[in-house]
N, C-alpha and C positions, 0 to 999 in steps of 0.2 A: 190718732194714736199711732198708726203705722209710720207716719212721718217722723215720730220721735224715736221709734225703735231702731236699734242697730240689728238685732236678730229677733225674729218672731219665733215664738214657741207655740205652734198651732195646737199641740195636744191639750194645752190648758183650755183654750177656747172651745175646743170640741167637747171636752169633759164638762166644762161649765154649762154649755148649752144643753147637753144631755141631761144633767141633773136638774137644770131649770125646767126642762120640758116635763119632768115628773110633777112639777108644781103648777105650771101654766102652759097652755098650748101656744101662747104668743111668744114664748121664749125663742122660738126659731127666728124671730125678728131682731133679737138682741145683737149687740156688737161686741159681745164678750170676746176678748182676746188677751194675749199676754206676750211678753217678750222681754228683752234686756236692752239696757243702754249702759255701757261700761260694766261695772260690777253690781248694777242695780236691777232687780226685777221690777217690771211694771205690769200690773194686772188690771184690766177693766172689769168691773163687777156690775151686776144689775142694779137698778135704782131702788128696788123694794128691799127694805131692811131684812125681812124674813128670807128673801131669796139670797141676799148677801151672806147670811149665816149658813145657809145650805151650801152655797158655793165654797165658802172658806173652809167649812168642815170637810168638804170633799178633797180639797187640794193640800190641806195642812200636812198630811203624811209625806207628800213628795217635796214640799218646800225646802226642808233642810238640805236634801241632796241636790236640789236645784241650785241653792246658794253655794254649795261646794263646787259644782260644775262651772259656775260663772265667776268663780274667784272672789265671791263676796265674803268668804270666811265661814268656818265651820261653827255651827251652833248645835248644842246638845239639847235634847228635849226630855221632859219628865215622862217616862213611860206610863205613869198613872194618868196622865192627861192626854198625851198623844204619842203614838208610836211612830217615829220617823222611819221611813223606808230608805234603806241604803243597800245597794247590792253587796253581796259577800265579796270579800277581797281575796 
């Protein structure tokens, strides 16, 4: 994974492992990481479908701002489904 990334985003991997540890003690062994290549985000997720859901739910609020920062384009979210976090301007 690191060989493909241009820039690693270590905070994603740290958060993904932390929430995964709430589900299973072996999450510390996971290789969850994230980064960018060009204007594309790349995120390694766990193999268990239930764990994937937990991880995605955890990072979804930060994803729109992350896309802004890497130049992938702005996306708007439906606040009834997910509230995207963006710093006040």
